[in-house]
C-alpha positions in Angstrom: 132.6 93.7 72.4 135.7 92.2 71.2 139.3 92.9 71.5 141.9 91.4 69.1 145.7 91.8 69.4 147.9 90.6 66.6 151.7 90.4 66.7 154.1 89.1 63.9 155.9 86.0 64.6 159.5 85.9 65.7 162.6 83.7 65.2 162.4 82.4 68.7 162.2 78.7 69.6 158.9 77.2 69.6 158.9 76.6 73.5 159.9 80.1 74.1 157.2 81.4 71.6 154.5 79.4 73.3 155.7 80.7 76.8 155.7 84.4 75.5 152.2 83.8 74.0 150.8 82.4 77.3 152.3 85.4 79.1 150.7 87.9 76.7 147.2 86.0 77.1 147.4 86.0 80.9 148.5 89.7 81.1 145.7 90.6 78.6 143.1 88.8 80.8 144.4 90.4 83.8 144.3 94.0 82.4 140.7 93.6 80.8 137.7 95.0 82.7 134.7 92.9 83.7 134.1 89.2 83.3 135.5 87.4 80.4 133.5 84.8 78.5 136.1 83.5 76.2 139.7 83.9 75.2 140.7 82.3 72.0 144.4 82.1 70.9 145.7 81.1 67.3 149.3 80.1 66.8 150.0 81.2 63.3 150.6 84.9 63.2 149.7 84.8 67.1 146.1 86.2 67.3 144.3 86.8 70.7 140.6 87.0 70.6 138.8 88.1 73.9 134.9 87.9 74.4 133.3 89.4 77.4 130.5 88.0 79.5 126.9 89.3 78.1 126.2 91.0 81.3 129.6 92.9 81.3 129.8 96.2 79.6 133.3 97.8 78.9 133.9 101.4 80.1 132.5 103.7 77.5 130.3 101.3 75.8 126.6 102.1 74.9 124.1 101.2 77.4 120.7 100.2 75.9 118.0 102.8 76.8 114.5 101.8 77.9 111.7 102.0 75.4 109.8 105.3 75.5 106.2 104.7 77.0 103.4 104.6 74.5 105.7 103.5 71.5 105.1 100.2 69.8 108.5 99.0 71.1 107.5 99.7 74.8 104.2 97.8 74.2 105.9 95.0 72.3 109.3 94.0 73.5 111.7 92.6 70.7 114.2 89.9 71.1 117.6 90.6 69.5 119.6 88.0 67.7 123.2 89.2 68.2 126.4 88.3 66.5 128.7 86.1 69.0 131.8 87.1 67.2 133.5 89.6 64.8 133.3 88.5 61.1 131.1 88.5 58.0 127.4 87.9 58.1 125.8 85.7 55.6 121.9 85.4 55.3 122.0 82.2 53.2 123.9 78.9 53.4 125.5 79.5 50.0 125.7 82.0 47.3 122.6 82.2 45.2 120.7 80.1 47.8 117.5 81.4 49.6 118.2 83.3 52.9 117.6 81.5 56.2 114.9 83.9 57.1 112.8 86.9 55.8 111.0 89.5 57.6 107.7 87.9 58.8 109.1 84.4 59.1 108.5 82.4 62.4 111.7 81.0 64.0 112.1 78.4 66.8 114.6 78.4 69.4 117.8 76.7 68.0 116.9 77.5 64.4 119.6 78.8 62.2 118.9 82.3 61.1 122.4 83.1 59.5 126.1 82.7 59.4 129.1 84.6 60.8 132.3 83.8 59.0 135.3 84.2 61.1 138.9 83.1 60.2 137.4 80.8 57.5 135.2 79.0 60.0 131.4 79.4 59.2 129.6 79.9 62.5 125.9 79.3 62.5 123.8 82.1 64.2 120.8 80.6 66.0 117.6 82.1 67.5 117.6 81.9 71.3 113.9 82.2 71.5 111.0 81.8 69.4 109.5 84.7 67.6 108.7 86.3 64.2 111.4 88.1 62.3 110.5 91.8 62.7 113.6 93.6 61.3 116.9 92.5 59.6 119.4 95.0 60.5 122.5 93.7 58.5 122.9 92.9 54.7 124.3 89.6 53.3 128.1 89.6 53.3 128.4 92.7 55.7 131.1 92.9 58.3 129.6 92.6 62.0 131.1 93.3 65.4 130.9 91.1 68.4 127.4 91.6 70.1 126.0 93.4 67.3 122.3 93.2 66.8 121.8 91.3 63.5 117.9 91.1 63.5 115.1 91.7 65.9 112.2 89.2 66.8 108.9 90.1 68.1 106.8 87.6 70.2 104.8 85.0 68.2 101.1 85.7 67.8 101.3 89.5 68.2 99.9 92.0 65.6 102.6 93.5 63.2 
């Protein structure tokens, strides 16, 4: 989950603008529910980005349901590769290049499996665990949200 607040710049003095921005960040951090993981502040056009800790859910957010007994998902838990920020997902390192991964590819912990572009910065998306790519849930150049599942991994060595 991510919250972004943007305000237009003003004709105030730089020190006063910095104090105002700091006050906005502190007020926002105090008003937000749960534990915060990160707050990013950009000076140009005054952007504030908030990222919650993974174990904290905001009120009204969806809670994952347990798999139904007897289904393949219940018998074979899948790992999820999630987006760490809001941005645009890219499946390949550059236009026209082969994708980082395909369904059926084995991945290692720390292996780059995609990129999310945010504010003109390319952020590598890496697998947290070893596994086989079972499902790709987003298309190349698709907009993604914070904590959105990008792909699912199944444990290595299991039947498809």
